N, C-alpha and C positions, 0 to 999 in steps of 0.2 A: 597378703601379708602386710603390705604398706598400710592398707585401711585398718587392719587389726592393730598395727603398731600405733596408729594415730588415735583410735577409739578405745583400745584396751591394752595399753602398753605393758601392764603387768603380765599379760599372757606371753608376750614376747620374752620378758625377763624370765618367766617360769621355764620356758623352753630352753633358754640359754643355760640356766642353772642345772636343768636336767641333763643336758649334754656334758656339762663340766663334771658332774658327779658320775657320769656313766662308767668310766674305767673303774672307779672305786666300787660301784655297785656290782659290776660284773665280777670283780675279784671276790667280793664278799660271798656271792652265791657259789662261785667256783670253790672257794675254800671250805664251804659246807657241803660240797658234793651234790649241789643242786644244778642240773643242766639248765641253761638259759633257754627260755621259751619264745615262741613266735609271737610277735606283736606286743611284747611287754613294754609298758610305759611306767617308769618308776621315777617319781619326783622326790628328791632328797634321798637320804641313805637310811634304810630300815635297820632294825636290830634283829639279828637272827641268833637264837640260842638253841642250837640243835644238839641233842644228846648223840654221841657217836654211834650208839646202837639203837637209833630210832629212824623213822622215815618221814620225809617231807616231799610232797610233790605238788606241782602247780601246773594248771592247763594254760593254753594259749590265751593271749589277750589280758594277762594280769596287769592290773593298774593299782599301784600303791602310792599314796601321797603322804610323805613324812615331813616335808618342808612346811613350815608355818605359812609361808607365802603362797603355797600351791593351791590353797582352797580358802574361800572367804570365811569358812567356819574355823579356820586356824587350829590345826591339831595341837593338842597340849604336849604331845611327845611323838617321836617317830613311831611308825608301825612296828610292833614287836611280834615276832613269830617264834614260838617256843615249842619244842618237844621236851617235856620236863624230865621224863624217866626213860630208862631202857625199855625198848619195845613200843614206845609211844608212836602214834601214827597221825600225821596231819596231811589230809588230802583235799585239795581245792581244785575245782573244775575250771572250765573255760570262762573267760570274760568276767573274772572276779574283780571287784573294785572296793578299795577301803582307804579311808583317810584317818591317819593316826590310829590310836587304839591298840588292842592286844588280842592275839589268839594264842592261847596256851593249852596244849594237849598233854595231859599226864597219861592218858589212856588212848583215846581215839576221838578225833574230830573230823567229820566228813562234810564237805561243803560242795554243793552241786554247781551247775552251770548258771551263768547270768545272775549271780548274787551280788548285791551292792550293800555295803555296810557304811553307815554314816560316821561322822567324825567322833573320835574318842570313845567308841564302843569297846567293851571287853567281852570276849567269848572264852570261857574257861570250863573245862570238864572236871575240875578238881576243887575241893574246899581248901587245899593247901595245908590247913592245920586241922588236927583232930578236935572234936568237940569236948573231949574228956580233959579236964584241967590238969589232972595228974600226969596223963600221957604227954600233954604239951610241955610240961616241965622236963620230961625225959627226952623228947624228940620234937624239934622245931617244925618238922613237916609230918606227913603221915595222914593227912586228911583223905576222906573217901573220894573216889572218882567214878564217873559213869559217862559213857560215850555221848557225844552230841552229833546230831545229824541235821544239817540245814539243806533242804531239798532245792531243786531248780527254781529260779525266778523269784527268790525271796528278797525282800527289801527290808533292811534293818535300819531304823532311824538313828540319829546321833545320840550319844550319851546313854546307850542302852547297856544292860548287863544280862548276858545269856549264860545261865548256870548249868551245871552238870545234869546229864540225863535227858536233856530237852531234844525233841524232834520238832523242827519247824516245817510244816507241810508246804508243798509246792504252791508258789504264787502268793504266799501270805505276806503281810506287811506288819512289821513291829514298830509301833509308834515311838517317837523320840522320848527318851528318858525312861523307857520301860525296864522293869526287872522281870525276866522271864524264867520261871521256875518249873513250869509244866509244859506239856506238849501244846503246840499251836496247830490247829486244823488247817488243811489246805484252803487257800482262797478266802481268807478272812483278814480283818484288821484287828490286832490286839494292842492294848495300851494299858499303862498303869503299873502300880507296884502293890501286889503282884499283877502281872499282865493278865487281862481278861478280854474275851471276845467283845468287840464293839459292834461290828456288823460284818456281813458277808460281802464279798466282792463279786 
């Protein structure tokens, strides 16, 4: 600890700020009816927007970094976890890690075990707004939605956008800055806009 304080003092400050925020973070999860899990490490205070008639669940080892100082990539805003509509379901497995960014489930987002999501990535299963201009004038929301599944051991790079209906196969890697609109096969690297297979792993 003394060596770390001498060589990387910011890590000591990160731990201090994590513990200072701990009561507020615990209260936030409790107020949303989410039981506290084993081995959770949460830096900064995330934003939770949970519909009263929706479900959110998180496995052990959850790691969320919402503080700008908690990661050299400096999240542009806190982690946002949202279940947008009645009946929406957000389920995240063990050892999930995310820095900044947003996960928004209007229908269903399922994320497996040992998934890491880079800074400022957005994962959303809804278009939010309809494509029909006349309908948009009548209703500000109402876009289509389709479930997202991210299987075990997936790594999503920073500043990515994962859109509705996508399944990311086990062990795949999504390169930084990618826009993912179609399924990702297992054990490949995809990158680009739209994301395409670069090579197998």
